[in-house]
C-alpha distance (Angstrom), angle and dihedral (degrees) to the residues before:
residue distance angle dihedral
M1 . . .
P2 3.82 . .
E3 3.78 117.8 .
V4 3.79 116.0 -104.0
E5 3.79 112.3 -112.8
S6 3.81 113.0 -120.0
P7 3.84 119.2 -129.9
A8 3.83 90.3 -108.3
E9 3.80 92.1 49.2
A10 3.81 91.0 49.8
A11 3.80 90.9 50.8
S12 3.79 90.7 48.1
R13 3.80 91.6 50.1
R14 3.83 91.6 51.9
A15 3.81 90.9 52.3
L16 3.81 92.3 47.9
E17 3.81 91.8 49.9
A18 3.80 90.4 52.2
M19 3.80 90.1 48.1
Y20 3.82 93.5 49.7
A21 3.82 89.1 49.7
C22 3.81 90.1 56.2
L23 3.80 92.0 47.8
D24 3.81 91.2 49.2
A25 3.79 92.3 49.0
G26 3.81 94.4 43.9
N27 3.82 92.8 -118.0
S28 3.80 122.8 147.9
F29 3.81 113.9 -124.6
R30 3.78 145.1 -177.3
L31 3.79 116.9 -138.5
E32 3.78 107.3 -156.1
A33 3.80 106.8 -158.8
G34 3.80 116.5 -178.3
A35 3.79 122.9 -147.2
G36 3.80 112.5 -55.2
A37 3.82 93.0 9.5
G38 3.79 96.1 121.1
K39 3.79 99.3 -110.0
T40 3.81 94.2 168.0
Y41 3.82 90.0 49.7
S42 3.81 89.0 57.2
L43 3.80 91.4 48.0
I44 3.81 91.4 51.6
K45 3.82 90.8 48.0
A46 3.82 89.1 52.3
L47 3.80 92.0 50.5
R48 3.81 93.6 48.0
F49 3.81 90.3 47.8
L50 3.81 90.8 51.3
I51 3.80 94.2 44.6
E52 3.80 91.2 54.5
R53 3.81 93.2 42.6
N54 3.81 95.6 49.7
K55 3.82 103.0 31.0
D56 3.80 92.9 111.2
I57 3.80 96.4 42.5
F58 3.80 112.4 37.8
P59 3.83 98.5 53.2
K60 3.84 90.8 53.4
R61 3.81 90.0 52.2
S62 3.82 94.9 42.2
Q63 3.80 88.0 -118.7
Q64 3.79 130.4 144.5
I65 3.78 141.6 -171.3
A66 3.79 108.5 -111.4
C67 3.79 117.9 -142.7
I68 3.80 114.4 -171.5
T69 3.81 117.4 -161.3
F70 3.79 133.6 -169.7
T71 3.82 95.8 -135.7
N72 3.79 139.8 25.3
V73 3.81 88.9 -120.6
A74 3.80 90.4 59.4
K75 3.81 90.5 45.4
D76 3.80 92.1 54.5
E77 3.81 92.4 46.3
I78 3.80 93.4 51.1
A79 3.81 92.7 45.8
A80 3.81 90.7 51.3
R81 3.83 93.6 47.3
T82 3.82 91.6 51.5
D83 3.82 91.9 48.9
R84 3.81 88.9 -112.9
S85 3.78 89.8 -75.0
P86 3.83 112.0 -162.7
M87 3.80 86.9 -137.0
V88 3.81 90.5 68.8
F89 3.79 121.6 72.8
C90 3.82 101.5 -164.1
E91 3.81 117.7 -178.1
T92 3.77 142.6 137.8
N93 3.78 115.2 -90.9
H94 3.81 94.2 -100.8
A95 3.80 94.0 47.0
F96 3.81 90.4 46.9
C97 3.79 92.1 50.5
W98 3.80 92.3 47.7
S99 3.81 89.4 53.2
L100 3.82 87.1 56.2
I101 3.80 99.8 45.8
S102 3.80 103.0 34.0
G103 3.81 92.4 86.8
F104 3.82 93.2 54.6
Q105 3.78 96.3 76.0
K106 3.82 100.1 152.6
P107 3.84 96.7 52.1
L108 3.84 89.5 41.8
R109 3.79 90.6 57.7
A110 3.80 90.8 51.4
L111 3.80 92.7 47.8
I112 3.80 93.3 48.4
E113 3.78 91.4 51.2
A114 3.82 88.3 56.1
M115 3.84 95.5 50.1
P116 3.85 114.9 103.6
D117 3.83 92.6 -143.1
W118 3.80 89.2 62.0
R119 3.79 98.6 44.8
E120 3.81 98.0 95.7
K121 3.81 95.0 45.7
I122 3.80 92.8 46.7
E123 3.81 91.4 50.4
E124 3.80 88.8 53.9
V125 3.84 90.1 60.9
G126 3.77 96.5 46.0
G127 3.80 103.7 -78.5
S128 3.81 99.8 -68.9
V129 3.80 139.6 66.4
G130 3.79 88.2 -141.2
T131 3.77 113.9 -165.7
R132 3.82 96.1 -29.1
A133 3.82 116.8 144.0
I134 3.80 114.7 -107.2
E135 3.81 113.2 -131.0
Y136 3.81 133.6 176.7
S137 3.79 120.2 -124.5
L138 3.77 130.7 164.1
G139 3.77 89.0 -137.5
H140 3.80 130.9 73.9
R141 3.76 129.4 -30.7
S142 3.77 102.8 -104.9
I143 3.79 142.4 161.5
R144 3.80 118.0 -148.1
D145 3.78 133.6 175.6
H146 3.77 96.3 -75.8
R147 3.83 105.5 2.3
V148 3.78 141.8 60.5
F149 3.80 116.7 -154.3
I150 3.80 113.4 -153.6
H151 3.77 123.4 -154.7
H152 3.81 128.6 -117.2
D153 3.82 88.8 -107.2
D154 3.81 91.8 56.7
V155 3.80 97.6 59.4
L156 3.80 101.5 75.7
P157 3.83 97.3 42.6
L158 3.82 89.6 50.0
T159 3.81 91.1 49.4
I160 3.80 92.1 48.4
S161 3.81 90.8 50.7
L162 3.81 92.0 50.8
M163 3.82 91.5 49.5
A164 3.78 88.5 73.3
H165 3.82 87.8 71.8
E166 3.80 118.4 85.2
K167 3.82 93.9 -146.3
F168 3.82 90.5 57.0
R169 3.80 92.9 47.9
R170 3.80 91.3 48.4
M171 3.81 90.2 52.1
I172 3.81 90.4 54.0
A173 3.80 93.3 49.0
D174 3.82 92.1 47.1
R175 3.82 93.0 50.7
F176 3.79 98.3 38.7
P177 3.82 115.4 27.6
I178 3.80 88.3 171.2
I179 3.82 125.1 41.1
L180 3.82 121.8 -175.4
V181 3.81 119.2 -167.2
D182 3.81 120.4 -156.4
E183 3.85 119.5 -152.4
Y184 3.78 88.9 7.5
Q185 3.83 92.8 177.9
D186 3.82 91.1 66.1
T187 3.80 94.2 46.3
D188 3.81 114.6 115.4
S189 3.80 107.9 -81.7
D190 3.83 94.9 -139.2
W191 3.81 90.2 51.9
V192 3.82 91.7 50.6
E193 3.80 91.5 47.1
A194 3.82 88.5 53.3
I195 3.82 90.0 52.2
K196 3.80 90.1 50.1
A197 3.80 92.4 48.1
H198 3.80 99.1 44.2
F199 3.82 106.7 27.6
L200 3.79 119.1 16.8
G201 3.78 112.3 94.1
R202 3.82 93.5 3.4
P203 3.82 122.6 123.2
G204 3.80 115.3 -106.6
A205 3.81 92.9 17.6
P206 3.82 122.1 131.8
L207 3.78 120.6 -92.7
F208 3.80 107.9 -106.9
G209 3.80 125.6 -151.9
F210 3.80 116.0 -170.3
F211 3.81 118.5 -162.3
G212 3.78 122.1 -171.3
D213 3.78 146.8 71.8
H214 3.80 124.0 -92.5
W215 3.81 89.4 -154.7
Q216 3.80 87.0 65.0
K217 3.78 95.3 54.7
I218 3.82 100.8 121.2
Y219 3.81 102.7 146.0
G220 3.77 125.5 86.8
G221 3.79 117.0 -111.3
G222 3.80 96.2 31.8
C223 3.79 119.8 128.9
G224 3.82 96.4 -126.7
K225 3.80 116.5 -161.1
L226 3.79 111.3 16.1
E227 3.78 115.0 -147.9
H228 3.79 127.7 174.7
A229 3.79 133.1 152.2
S230 3.82 92.3 -121.4
V231 3.83 95.2 48.8
T232 3.82 117.4 89.3
E233 3.82 114.8 -143.1
I234 3.81 117.2 -135.4
G235 3.80 118.4 -174.1
K236 3.81 115.3 -154.4
E237 3.81 102.7 -149.7
A238 3.79 98.5 -168.5
N239 3.79 134.9 108.8
F240 3.80 116.6 -169.3
R241 3.82 94.2 167.8
S242 3.78 112.3 58.4
V243 3.79 137.0 49.4
K244 3.79 120.0 -110.9
V245 3.81 97.7 -98.1
V246 3.83 90.2 58.1
V247 3.82 93.8 42.7
D248 3.81 90.7 48.9
S249 3.82 87.8 60.0
L250 3.81 91.5 47.6
N251 3.81 89.9 50.2
R252 3.80 91.7 52.2
M253 3.79 88.1 48.3
R254 3.81 91.5 48.6
P255 3.83 109.7 25.3
E256 3.83 94.5 167.1
L257 3.85 91.5 67.9
Q258 3.78 107.5 41.7
Q259 3.79 113.9 -169.9
F260 3.80 130.0 -151.1
V261 3.80 121.8 -147.6
E262 3.76 130.2 -134.2
D263 3.81 96.2 -126.5
P264 3.83 114.5 24.8
H265 3.81 90.6 -169.9
A266 3.83 99.3 53.6
E267 3.80 112.2 120.5
G268 3.78 124.8 -123.5
Q269 3.78 143.9 143.4
V270 3.81 140.8 -120.4
R271 3.82 121.3 -168.8
V272 3.82 129.3 173.2
F273 3.82 120.3 -167.5
H274 3.80 124.3 -167.7
T275 3.82 131.6 -173.7
N276 3.80 99.9 -148.5
H277 3.82 89.5 121.8
W278 3.80 93.2 59.9
Q279 3.80 109.9 117.5
G280 3.83 104.6 -163.4
Q281 3.81 130.9 97.5
R282 3.80 110.1 -73.1
Q283 3.78 124.9 -148.5
K284 3.79 120.6 -85.2
G285 3.80 135.3 -148.9
A286 3.79 137.7 76.3
H287 3.80 95.5 -73.3
W288 3.80 101.5 29.0
G289 3.80 102.5 34.8
G290 3.79 114.0 135.9
D291 3.79 97.5 10.7
L292 3.79 125.5 122.5
P293 3.81 117.4 -102.7
S294 3.80 109.0 -95.4
P295 3.85 96.7 -106.8
D296 3.82 91.0 50.9
A297 3.81 91.9 45.4
Q298 3.80 89.3 51.7
A299 3.80 92.4 48.3
T300 3.82 90.9 48.4
L301 3.80 91.0 50.5
E302 3.80 90.9 52.3
R303 3.82 91.6 50.8
V304 3.82 90.9 49.3
K305 3.81 89.8 51.3
V306 3.81 90.1 52.7
T307 3.82 90.3 49.6
L308 3.78 91.7 50.7
E309 3.80 93.0 45.5
Q310 3.79 87.6 55.9
A311 3.83 87.0 53.4
G312 3.82 91.3 55.8
W313 3.82 103.5 -88.1
D314 3.80 119.0 148.4
F315 3.82 109.0 -149.8
S316 3.78 96.5 -166.5
P317 3.86 110.1 124.5
S318 3.80 92.1 -112.7
H319 3.81 91.0 60.7
T320 3.80 107.5 29.4
K321 3.80 136.7 38.4
I322 3.77 122.6 -162.6
L323 3.79 111.0 -150.1
M324 3.76 114.1 -161.9
L325 3.75 135.1 -165.1
T326 3.77 95.6 166.3
H327 3.73 93.0 92.8
R328 3.76 103.5 -172.2
L329 3.78 87.5 55.8
L330 3.79 91.0 47.1
A331 3.81 93.1 49.2
S332 3.79 92.9 51.6
Q333 3.80 89.8 50.8
Q334 3.81 92.0 51.5
G335 3.80 103.0 40.4
Y336 3.78 104.2 -108.6
S337 3.82 102.8 99.4
N338 3.82 95.0 135.3
L339 3.79 91.0 49.2
A340 3.80 90.8 52.2
A341 3.81 91.0 46.7
T342 3.81 89.2 55.1
F343 3.81 89.5 59.9
R344 3.79 94.9 39.8
F345 3.81 92.9 140.3
N346 3.77 98.6 48.9
D347 3.80 143.9 20.4
A348 3.79 98.3 -132.6
F349 3.79 92.5 123.7
T350 3.81 97.2 59.2
K351 3.80 91.3 49.0
K352 3.83 89.2 45.3
E353 3.79 90.6 -122.7
H354 3.82 89.7 132.8
D355 3.81 108.3 88.8
H356 3.82 95.3 -139.0
I357 3.80 93.4 49.9
A358 3.80 93.6 44.8
F359 3.81 90.4 52.1
F360 3.81 93.8 46.9
V361 3.80 96.2 45.7
D362 3.80 101.9 36.1
Q363 3.81 101.7 34.6
L364 3.79 117.2 9.2
E365 3.80 98.9 46.5
P366 3.83 95.6 46.1
A367 3.83 88.3 46.6
C368 3.81 91.5 52.2
D369 3.79 91.1 48.2
A370 3.81 89.6 51.6
F371 3.83 91.9 47.6
I372 3.80 92.0 51.5
A373 3.81 88.5 50.6
R374 3.85 89.5 48.1
R375 3.81 90.9 -120.2
Y376 3.79 95.3 138.4
G377 3.78 96.2 168.9
A378 3.80 89.8 55.0
M379 3.81 88.6 47.3
F380 3.80 92.9 59.1
E381 3.79 90.7 41.5
A382 3.82 89.4 56.4
L383 3.80 89.4 50.6
G384 3.77 92.4 56.2
G385 3.76 107.7 -66.4
T386 3.79 98.6 -91.6
T387 3.82 111.9 117.4
P388 3.82 111.7 -150.4
Q389 3.77 119.5 -125.8
M390 3.81 112.4 -91.4
R391 3.81 106.2 -164.0
S392 3.79 97.6 169.3
H393 3.78 145.1 10.1
S394 3.80 88.9 -98.3
D395 3.83 89.9 60.9
K396 3.81 88.9 57.4
T397 3.81 90.5 46.5
I398 3.80 92.0 52.5
W399 3.80 91.0 51.7
H400 3.81 91.7 45.8
D401 3.80 93.4 50.5
A402 3.81 92.9 46.5
M403 3.81 92.3 50.6
T404 3.82 91.9 45.2
Q405 3.81 90.1 54.7
L406 3.81 90.4 46.0
V407 3.81 93.0 52.4
A408 3.81 89.6 52.7
L409 3.83 92.4 48.3
R410 3.80 90.5 52.7
E411 3.77 89.5 62.1
G412 3.78 101.7 47.2
G413 3.80 108.6 9.7
T414 3.77 137.2 83.5
V415 3.78 128.1 -107.9
G416 3.80 88.2 -104.1
Q417 3.80 92.4 53.9
V418 3.80 90.9 51.1
V419 3.81 90.7 49.5
E420 3.81 93.0 48.6
H421 3.79 90.6 49.6
L422 3.81 90.2 52.9
R423 3.81 91.8 46.3
A424 3.78 91.2 52.2
Q425 3.79 99.0 41.9
R426 3.84 100.6 31.9
K427 3.79 86.7 -154.9
P428 2.93 95.0 140.6
R429 3.78 105.5 13.2
L430 3.77 122.5 -129.3
P431 3.81 112.9 -114.6
D432 3.78 115.2 -101.7
A433 3.82 92.6 -110.7
V434 3.82 91.8 52.9
E435 3.79 92.5 45.6
K436 3.81 90.6 50.0
R437 3.81 93.5 51.8
E438 3.80 91.8 46.4
R439 3.80 89.3 51.9
E440 3.81 90.9 50.8
L441 3.81 89.9 53.5
R442 3.81 93.0 48.4
D443 3.80 91.8 47.9
F444 3.82 96.3 47.6
D445 3.80 110.7 111.0
K446 3.79 108.9 -143.2
A447 3.81 90.0 -175.5
A448 3.81 92.4 61.7
G449 3.80 92.4 80.3
I450 3.81 93.5 -121.0
E451 3.81 119.1 134.5
M452 3.79 111.4 -109.7
P453 3.82 112.8 -116.8
R454 3.78 112.7 -109.4
V455 3.82 92.4 -118.3
L456 3.80 89.3 59.8
E457 3.81 92.4 44.2
E458 3.80 88.5 53.9
L459 3.78 91.5 48.3
E460 3.79 91.7 49.6
E461 3.81 90.2 52.3
L462 3.80 91.8 42.8
R463 3.80 91.6 57.0
D464 3.83 89.8 59.9
V465 3.82 94.2 52.5
A466 3.80 117.2 102.7
Y467 3.80 108.7 -102.7
S468 3.81 88.1 -133.8
E469 3.82 86.5 75.6
V470 3.82 89.0 60.4
K471 3.80 87.7 54.6
A472 3.81 89.6 49.9
L473 3.80 90.5 50.4
R474 3.78 90.4 50.8
R475 3.82 91.7 51.7
Y476 3.77 89.0 52.2
L477 3.82 94.4 46.4
D478 3.80 90.1 48.9
G479 3.78 90.1 57.3
H480 3.80 99.3 -111.2
S481 3.77 91.2 138.5
P482 3.80 141.6 73.1
F483 3.80 84.9 -123.4
E484 3.77 126.5 73.7
T485 3.76 141.5 166.0
K486 3.76 116.0 -116.2
H487 3.81 88.5 -111.7
G488 3.77 90.9 59.3
V489 3.80 97.2 59.6
K490 3.78 103.0 50.2
G491 3.80 106.3 139.4
A492 3.81 93.5 13.6
E493 3.79 129.3 109.6
F494 3.81 134.7 -158.8
E495 3.78 136.6 -173.9
N496 3.82 91.9 -117.5
V497 3.80 131.3 14.2
L498 3.80 129.4 -165.9
V499 3.81 112.5 -168.5
V500 3.83 116.9 -159.8
V501 3.80 110.4 -160.5
G502 3.78 122.8 -168.9
R503 3.80 144.1 128.3
G504 3.80 132.8 -84.0
W505 3.78 101.3 98.3
N506 3.76 123.0 101.8
Q507 3.79 95.9 -143.4
Y508 3.78 100.1 41.5
N509 3.79 133.6 69.7
F510 3.77 108.8 155.2
G511 3.78 93.5 -178.9
E512 3.79 89.9 61.8
M513 3.82 90.4 44.7
L514 3.80 90.6 55.2
E515 3.81 90.3 49.6
L516 3.80 92.3 50.9
A517 3.81 91.5 46.9
G518 3.80 87.4 64.9
V519 3.81 97.5 53.5
E520 3.79 125.1 89.5
A521 3.82 94.9 -117.9
V522 3.81 130.0 10.2
P523 3.83 110.9 -127.0
A524 3.80 111.7 -105.8
A525 3.81 92.0 -121.5
K526 3.81 90.2 58.4
E527 3.81 100.6 40.5
E528 3.81 95.8 97.2
A529 3.82 94.2 48.4
F530 3.81 91.2 44.0
E531 3.81 93.2 53.1
R532 3.82 92.0 45.1
N533 3.81 91.2 53.8
R534 3.81 95.6 38.9
N535 3.81 93.3 50.1
L536 3.79 94.0 50.0
F537 3.80 91.2 47.4
Y538 3.81 90.4 49.4
V539 3.81 92.1 49.5
A540 3.80 90.5 51.3
C541 3.80 95.1 47.0
S542 3.80 93.1 47.5
R543 3.84 97.2 57.2
P544 3.85 101.2 83.2
Q545 3.77 125.7 90.1
K546 3.83 97.3 -163.7
R547 3.79 115.4 -2.1
L548 3.81 133.6 35.6
A549 3.80 126.6 -176.6
I550 3.80 127.8 173.6
L551 3.80 126.0 -164.4
F552 3.81 118.5 -164.7
T553 3.80 111.6 -160.2
Q554 3.81 92.0 177.6
L555 3.81 124.5 82.0
L556 3.80 111.1 -98.2
S557 3.79 125.7 -148.8
P558 3.83 122.4 -130.0
G559 3.81 88.5 -103.3
A560 3.80 91.8 53.1
M561 3.80 91.0 47.9
A562 3.80 90.5 50.4
T563 3.82 90.2 54.7
L564 3.81 91.5 49.7
E565 3.80 91.5 51.1
N566 3.80 89.6 48.8
W567 3.80 94.8 49.2
F568 3.81 99.0 38.9
E569 3.86 101.5 21.5
A570 3.77 123.2 -106.8
D571 3.82 98.3 -96.0
A572 3.83 90.9 57.2
V573 3.84 92.5 56.3
T574 3.82 112.1 80.6
P575 3.83 140.1 153.2
A576 3.81 113.9 -86.7
P577 3.82 114.2 -105.3
């Protein structure tokens, strides 16, 4: 007797059939796959379909299917699930673009000479890069005797500039007749606009398949919802992750993409706690207004955890994730309170948008870990991949001594002491952006009576923070914690999820988002902020498999409360204990 198809499986099949029809007809498409829909599964099915369909044609023509990913992790997963087929060229966006532009050395040299970020370095070598070879390194922008090393941030602008040339576009189409883009909503918006302008709807252009979900666009710079007259929209109305009670809430939140679950009878739970009944003095200020004081927020969280434990929740890290957007509370939990206080007016440090923090977390800390483990190749790879010339044993000794001193400073020194050590030793070098900001701070004349820019005030405070707090921040950002920000769990899933929603972030006000969700039309001036808040809230609420709870520590308006009761049903919304 044949197995009965589940509602989620039926929805998935319908989406796949629509996708195969586009591939057969040579039509570009966008597969919109909501949380838990199995977006990667659809992408793999598309690749396997195309491999089988073109196995006798593409190899003879030296052609491949391009698959562009947002992360190296995704790249490795896709390569493994397609048996590393030579017909598939799977790379991150930057690596893919470099593979396209690297052969166009002469125009690259001209473009680099015209880029403002290169002006100072080019002047230092006489005003021209000459005939030097252009190479791509994740390290510093640099010009050497025979080579120019471009930065990560240079790759996409250079590619976009070259796309204006017909010869370049023809080369792309000849090499890659089909291009699939994973997590399209997070793909650089300028890059996507260039694709729309130069390829979509044009004869002889590659077929494009875009896989993603514009409701899960939570990173700056991404294109968000991609719309074009020549791109067919396919909605994947499946949810293989969450039980029905959670999916029902997501469907009320997002009625235009209704999802069907795998097991309609599976049990789960949704609880929403608010603190509107709290009688004390709430916090004030543009970013903190209406939120509970930190000690009261912490106490409320603990009471909610007890309530949920009594309802069967297991708060061990393997079963439950606590997602927090009340950042002062999060920082105190994780051991970087002073670091968070330094950036009290913005959240650039948790998103690694601050150059110092990005360097410490993404390069310096992994390099120190590798040095301690005596994995020196991995150390230089973490620092950008360029191994310095070691002409003698003394060169190695100098590096070893500098790193030994650095490791010690990380334990007992301040951020400023670590920076000064790196400035003095240049092993490793500070990135250009960090060096520039440090120079601006040194050169600022406090006696001139001019107000110090906030970025320099933050840097001055940051230098006094114990470097151990940077290490704590890194542990948190790497996920070694039962706590997470909502940004940190995109794509992940957990048995139970408790979302703590509060104020303290300059770009997020979920109370206002809930109000706007209840109006007929969001004002144009607030659309961007609304989508940013709505998407992050959706990502957070769509992580659990069985149980979802949300705690609002901020005061909610009647309009916001009405939205909550609409999305989660009135009996699920109760005062916090």
